[in-house]
TIKEDO-559632 format. One record per residue: x, y, z of N, C-alpha, C in turn; residue in one letter. Coordinates in steps of 0.1 Angstrom, whole numbers, plus 5000, padded with zeros to 4 digits. Example, Ala and Ser with C-alpha at 12.3 -4.5 7.8 and 13.67 -1.06 7.14 Angstrom:
# TIKEDO-559632
513249435078512349555078513249675078A 512849785071513749895071512950005079S 
//
This chain:
# TIKEDO-559632
942181882063941581942052940081872050M 938981942051937681862048937381862034S 936581742030936381722018934681752017F 934381822005932981842002932681831988R 931581751986931181731972930881851964L 930881861951930581991944928982021946P 928682141945927282171947926282101937R 926582091925925582031915925381871919W 926481811924926281681929925481661941L 925581761951924881751962923381781960R 923181871951921681891947921081781940M 921781711932921381591924920981491934A 921981471944921581371955920381401963A 920281531965918981561973917681531965F 917781571952916581541944916381391944I 917381311942917181171943916581121957L 917081171967916481141980914981171980V 914681301976913381351978912481261967L 913081231957912081161946911781021953A 912780971960912680831966911580841976A 911680951986910680971996909280991990I 909081071979907881091974907280971967V 908280901959907780771954907380671964G 908180671974907780561984906480601991G 906080721993904780751998903580731988G 903980761976902780731966902580581964L 903780511966903580361964902780301976K 903180351988902380322000901080352001A 900680471994899280511992898580431983M 899280391971898580311961898280161967Q 899280111976899179971982897979991991E 897780091999896780112007895380102001T 895280171990894080191983893780081973M 894679981972894479861964893779771970K 892679701964891779611970892579481974P 892179431986892879301991892079181984T 892979121979892378981973892778861982T 891678791987891878661993891578551986L 892478441989892278311982891178241989K 890178191981889078101987889177971982L 889277881991889277721988887777691988A 887277621978885777561980885777451970V 884977351974884677231967883177171970G 882577111962881277061964881076951956S 880076861959879776741951879176771937L 878576881936877976911924878477031916D 879477101923879977221917879177331919G 878177331926877177441928877877561937E 878677511947879277611957880277681949A 880977621941881977701933881477801923V 880277761918879677871909879077981916R 878477941929877878061937879078161942L 880178081946881278171950881878261940M 882078201927882578271917881678391912T 880278361913879478471910879578591920A 879578551933879878651943881278731940I 882378641937883578711936883478811922G 882678761911882578851900881678971904G 880878961914880079081917880879181926R 881879131933882679211942883679281933L 884179221922884979291914884279401906A 883079371901882279471894881879591902A 881579561915881279681923882579751930S 883679701925884879761930885079761945K 884579651952884579621966886079631971A 886379681984887679681987888379541990P 887579441990887979301992887579231981V 888379141975887979051964888378911968R 887778821961888278681963888678611951I 889678531953890078431941889678291944S 888778251937888278111939889177991934V 889377901944890377791939889277661942L 889077611931888177491930889077371935D 888677321947889377201952888677061948K 887477071944886776951939885876881949G 886176911962885276851973885476921984S 884376921994884377022007885676972014P 885876832016886976782022888276832019V 888476832005889876892000889977032001A 888777092001888777262005889277292019A 888677202028889177222041890477192045A 890977082038892377052040893277152033E 892977212022893777332016893777452026S 892677482031892677602041893577572054F 893277452059894177402071895577412069A 895977372056897477382052897877512048A 897077622050897477742048897577782034G 896977712024897077752011895977852007E 894977872016893977972012893678052025A 893078182023892778272033891378242037D 890578182028889178162030888778022028L 887677962032887277842027885777822030A 885077732022883677702025883677582030V 883077562044883277442051881977422058V 881677302062880577262070880977292086R 879977312092880077322107880677212116S 880577092109881276982116882576942112D 883377052106884677042105885477092117N 885477002128885977052141887577062141E 888377002131889777022130890177162126E 889377252121889777372116889877472128L 890877452136890977532148891277692144A 891977702133892277842130891177932121A 890077842120888877902112887877992119A 887478102116886578182121885378222110R 884278222114883178232105883078382101T 882678392087882578542081880978552079V 880378462071878978442069878578302069V 877178282070876678152070876078162055Q 876578052046876178062032874877982031L 874577872038873377792036873277692048A 872077622048871877512058871677392050N 872377282053872177162047871377062056L 870277022052869376952058869476802057V 869576722069869676592068868376522065L 868276442053867176382048867376222046M 866776142055866876002053865575952047I 865875912033864575882025864475732024V 863375682024862975542022861975532012V 861775422003861075411991859575401998P 858575401988857175391992856975261996P 856075242006855575122013856875052019N 857875122023859075042029858575002043S 859074892048858974862063859674932072P 860675022067861475092076860675212081I 860475222094859575332099860475432108K 861675382113862375472121863875442118T 864775542123866175522119866875392126V 866175352136866775212143866375112132G 865375112124865075002116866074982103D 867075072103868175072094869174962096L 869174882106869974782110869874662100K 871074632094870874522084870474562071G 870274682068869974752055871174802048K 870874812035871974892026871475032026S 872275122028871975272028872975342019V 872275392009873275471999873275622005G 874575672006874975802012875475882001V 874875991998875376071987876476161993V 877576141987878776211995879276142007G 879676022006880075962018881176022026L 882276062019883476112024883076242033E 882276312026881776452034880976422046T 880276312046879276282056879776182067N 881076162067881576062077881276102092Q 881376222095881176272110879676262112R 878876292103877476272105876976142106L 877576042099877175912099877575862113L 878675902118879375852132878375902141A 877776012141876976062151875675982152T 875175952139873775872139874075732146L 875275672143875575532145875675542163V 876275652168876475662182874975682187K 874375772182873075812189872075702188S 872075622178871075492177871575362180Y 872875372184873475242189873475132179G 873875172167874175072157875574982160F 875574862159876774792161877674822149A 878974812150879874842139879574732127Q 879274792115878874712103877574652103G 876574702112875274642112874474722101S 874974832097874374912085875374912074V 875074862062875874862050875874992043Q 876775062046876875202040877675212026I 876875262016877475262002877675401997V 878775441993878875581987878175581974N 877375701973876575731960877275871955V 878075871944878675991939877376071933P 877576191935876476291932876076271916Y 877076241908876676231893876176091890D 875975991900875575871897874075841905Q 873575951912872375941919871275871910V 871075921897870075871889870275721886A 871575681885871775541880871475451895E 871975491905871675421917870175411920A 869375521917867975511919867375391910S 867875391898867275301888867675151893R 868875141899869275001903868574951914A 868075031922867275001935867874891943K 869374931945870074851955869974881970K 869474991972869375051985868075061992H 867975032005866775032010866575172018Q 867475252017867375382023868475472016A 868375592017869275692011869475802021A 870575862022870875972030871376102022I 870676202023871176332017871376442029F 872276512026872676642035872876752023A 871676832022871476922009870677042014A 870877152008870077262010868577232004P 867677302010866277312006866277401993L 866877361983866677421970865977331960G 865577391950864877331940865477201935E 866677221930867477121924867676991932R 867977031946868276931956866976851959Y 865776931961864676871964864176771953I 864476811940864076721929864976601929A 866276591934867076491936866676391946L 866176451958865676371967864576291963V 863476361957862176301952862476191943R 863576221934863576131923864376001928G 865075981940865875881943864875751944F 863875761950862875661952861475721946F 861175691932860175741927858775701934P 857875791933856475761939855775671932A 854775591937853975491930852575561930T 851775481924850275531922849675561936A 850075461946849275471958850175521969K 851475551967852275571979853475661973S 854175711982855375801978856375791989Q 857675811987858775801995858575872009P 859275832018858975902031860375952038R 860276042045861576102053861476042066I 862475992071862475932084862776062094L 861976042106862476142116863476122125E 864276222128865476202138864876242151I 864376142158863576192171864676232181D 865876202180866876252189867676372184S 867076432175867876572169868176662180A 867276692189867676792198868876742207E 868676622212869776582221871276572212A 871176532200872376542193872776682190I 871976772188872376912187872976972201A 872476932212873076972225874376922226L 874576792223875976722225876976762215E 876676772203877676802194877976942191T 876977042191877177172190877377212174K 877777122167877877162152876777112145Y 875777032151874577022143873477082150Y 872377122141871277192149869977112146E 869177112156867777052155866877142147S 866277072137865577152127864177072125F 862977142124861777092120861477102105D 861476992098861377002082859877012081L 859477122075857977162073857277062067P 855977032068855076962060854977012046K 855176922036855176952022856477032017G 857577022026858777082021859277042009A 859176902005859576851993858676831982L 857476821986856276821976855076871982R 854276941975852977001981851776911980G 851676851969850476751967850776631959A 850776511966850576501982851676551989P 851476602001852476652007853676562012P 855076612009856076512014857176612020M 857376592034856776482043855176522045P 854576422050853176452052852876512066D 853976552073853676622085855176672089D 855176782097856376822102857176722108S 858376712106859276602112860676662118I 861176602128862376662133863676592127S 864576682123865876632118866976712122T 868076702114869176782117869576882107L 870176992110870577082101872177112103R 872877132091874277142093874577272085I 874877372092875377502087876577492077P 876577572066877577582057878077702058L 879477732062880077862065881177902054Y 881278032054882478082047883278132059L 884378062060885278092071886778172067V 887278242075888478312072889578272084A 890778282082891778252090891878342102G 892378312113892378402125893378522121V 894378492112895178602110894878712101K 893678692093893078782084892478892094V 892879012089892579132097890979172099S 890679222110889179252114888679342102E 889479442099888979542090888679472076D 889579372072889279302060888179222060T 887979142071886779052072885379132073V 885579242080884379332080883879382067S 884979422059884679462047884179362038A 884779242039884179132031882779092034L 882479082047881079042052880079152045A 880479262046879479382040879379352025K 880479332018880579322003879679192000A 879779092008878978962005877579002007I 877279052017875779072019875179172010M 875879272005875379361993875279281980E 876279201977876179111966875079001966A 874678961978873578861980872378941974R 871979061979870979121974870679151960R 871879161952871879191937871879061930E 872178941935872278811927871278721933L 870278751941869478651946868278621937I 868078711927867178661917867778571906S 869078581904869578481896870078341902E 870278351916870678231922869778231936A 868778181936867678181947868378121960P 869378041958869977981970870678081980L 871178191972871778281980870678361991M 869578331989868578382001869078332014A 869678222014870178162026871278222034Q 871978302025873178372032872778472043I 873378432054872978512067874078542077A 873878612086874978642098875078492104A 876378462108876578342114876278352131P 876278232137875978232149877078292157D 876878402166877778462174877978402187D 877478292191877478232204878978182206D 879478212218880878182222881178042221K 880077952224880377812222879977742209N 879977832200879677772186880877682181A 880577592173881577502168882777572161A 882477662153883377752147883077902152I 883877952160883478092165883478192153P 882678292156882578412146883778492145I 884178542134885478622133885078762139H 885878822146885478952153885279052143P 885979042131885579132120884279122115G 883679002114882378982110881279022121A 881778992134880879032145880679182144K 881879262142881679392143880779452132A 880779382120879879422109878379402113F 878179272117876679232120876079292131F 876879342141876279402153876579552154D 877079602142877079752140878179812147G 879079742153880179802160881479822152S 881479832140882579862133883279992137E 884579992136885380122139884980222130K 884880342135884480462125885780502119T 885680602111886880662104887880732113W 887280782125888080852134888780752142S 888080632146888680542154889880472147D 889780462133890780392126892080482125K 891780602124892880702117893080812129Y 892380812140892680902150894080922156G 894880812156896180822159896980892149D 896780872137897380942126896981082126W 895781122129895381262129896081332140L 896481252151897281332162898781332159F 899181212155900781192153901181232139Y 900281252131900581292117901281422116G 900781542121901381662121902781662127P 902881592138904281592145905181512136I 904681412130905681342120906081432109I 904981492103905281572092906281692095M 905881742107906881842111908281812112G 908481702118909881652121910481612106A 909681552099910081522084910581652077L 909581752078909981882071911381932076G 911581942088912781982096913881902091S 913781772088914881682085915081712070F 914181742062914381752047915181892046L 914481992055915382122054916882112057A 916982032067918382022072919181942061A 918681842055919281782044919481852032V 918481942029918582052018919782132020W 919782192033920882272036922282202035K 922282092041923682022039923981972026F 923081932017923481882005923582001994L 922882101996922882201986923582331989T 923682362002924182502006925682482010G 926282602009927682602013927782682026D 926782692033926582782046927582752055G 927782612058928782562068930082612064G 930682582054931982622049932082772047S 931182832042931182992040931283052055R 930383022064930383072076931683052083T 932282932083933482902089934682972084T 934582982070935783072062935483222068G 934483262069934383422074934883432087L 934483332098934883342110936383322111M 936983242103938483232104939183352099Q 938583422088939183542083938983662093R 937883662098937683762110938783752120I 938883622126939783602137941283632132S 941583592119943083632115943083782114A 941983852110942183982108942384062121L 941584012131941784072145943184062151I 943683942148944983922153945884012146E 945884032134946684132126946584262131R 945384302134945084442139945984462151V 946084362160946684362173948184402171R 948684352160950284342157950584462148K 949684512142950084632132950684742139T 951684802131952484922137952385042129A 951685042117951685162108950385182103N 950085302097948785332091948585252078N 949785242071949485182058948985042058D 949484972068949084832070947584832076E 947184942084945884942089944984982077M 945385052066944485072056944184952049E 945184862047944984752040944184642049Q 944384642061943384572070941884612069I 941684742068940384802066939784762053E 940484752043939984702029939684562030R 940484482037940184332039938884312048E 938784402057937584392065936284432058G 936484542047935384562039934984442030D 936084372026935784262017934984142024E 935484122037934784022046933184052048I 932884192050931584242052930784222039L 931384242027930784222014930484072011N 931383992015931083832014930083792024D 929983852035929083832045927483862040Y 927483972034926084022029925683942017F 926583902009926283801997925883672004K 926583622013926083492020924583512024A 924483602031923083632037922083632026Q 922383712016921383722004921183571997V 922183501997921983371991921583262001G 921183292013920483212021921483102028G 922783132026923783042031924283072047Q 923483152053923783192067922583172075V 922383092085921183072093921183172104D 920183182112920083282123921183272134A 921383152136922483132148923883182143D 924183132131925383172125925483312123E 924383382119924383522117924783602130A 924183552141924283612153925783602158A 926383502156927783472160928783562151R 928383562138929283652128929083812132L 927783852135927583982139928384022151N 928483932161929283962173930783972168L 931283892160932783892156933184012147M 932084052139932284162129932284292139I 931484302148931384412158932884422166Q 933384302170934684292177935684332167H 935584292155936884332145936484482142M 935484532140935384682138935884752150E 935584712163935984772173937484772176S 938084662172939484632172940084732162A 939684732150940284842140940184972144I 938985012150938685152154939785182165A 939985102176940885122186942385142181R 942685042172943985032167944385152159R 943385182151943685302143943685422151S 942985442161943085572170944385582178H 944785462180946085442188947085482178A 947185462167948285472157948085632154L 946985692153946885832149947385912160S 947485862173947985942184949585932185Q 949885832180951485802181952185902171K 953385962177954186052169954785982156P 954886062144955685992133957085972138T 957685902128959085872131960185992133G 960186092124961086212124960886292137N 959386302140959186392151959686322164L 959486192165959986112176961486132178A 962286112168963686132169964186262173R 963386372167963686502171963586532185A 962486472191962186492205963086432214S 963786322209964686232215966086312216E 966486382205967686452204967786592211A 966586642213966586772221967286762233A 967986872238968586882251967586892262P 967886822272966986812284967086932293Q 
//
């Protein structure tokens, strides 16, 4: 005996299943339309990088960009790079000489840090080689370790021949007044606040002013390292009258990048690069340093390769809407059709009684046909015909109620025709058979 749940319970179950499917679809759509938020690890000696990225993050949120950033202030560039390498952040602001970041890919170039080796007015130090035996103050020593190692290697300084002293950013003014250093090293953007800092470390005198040492091997260093660039610091870049430097000099430039992990999707990075470039145009008046935001180097041999998503945005090869969703346009109707058929089958199974009703009708017809074959009198045939009429009535009700599909209807129609044919044949046979009295009389008659 088969067990079947009550109709109301099956309908309730179907409604719950349908609600779950619709709810899941709406939830998936909501998640798809929800902006992606990426964690950004950033740190700088003066906090300026944190402020700039916070301003960009605020602008992305205000413009309802599809990608947002959550800024994590790590206190220093080194700590930010370590946080990114540890997988604590999706993005980071790093210098190009962070070679350890194998999983990093550039999104945009945020700024260029220019190496400036400053000596006081009337200093006997004329070249970088003259720094031997001198005390050199380095603003942000921890961040500039690789830069210093490169200079030492390039200029052949013996280990310890130059006394390197760390100068914290917030103690630059104090170090300047103490006059303990014969030279100072800065790696900073050419922005007004940083230019003022460089000029102020060794104040000008009435007859002379500080000088910037030329890195005459800058081009060779750039070719060898790949993460530094040769750069000509223009005449008067730090002061116009009198000009400082007094002529164009060669030095090094260190690109500052916003990088993303290789696992961040191309579409997400492409949208982020686009949003940042749009925010740059709107914020440049408030933060002039944002004028330096630009497309990163897409050279295959770059120290930090460009992210494919950023490359797609900057060279205009982003996927179109049809490229992204073409497969869905093709397979979507197929999937929806299959889903519709599945739901229809589930609806029929859970809410309809077609299976049991059809089976019952077939069983009744089969039993009735068997009785037709065995019946021996007209009275019983009349009862069979009434039951046949009841079967037909139940069948019509089931069809009206949508409980019989096309295949089942075809089978039932054949069985009904067979039943009616059997009844008709048996009725005819019985009508031709003599009644009981006539049969006995004919048997008793003399032959």
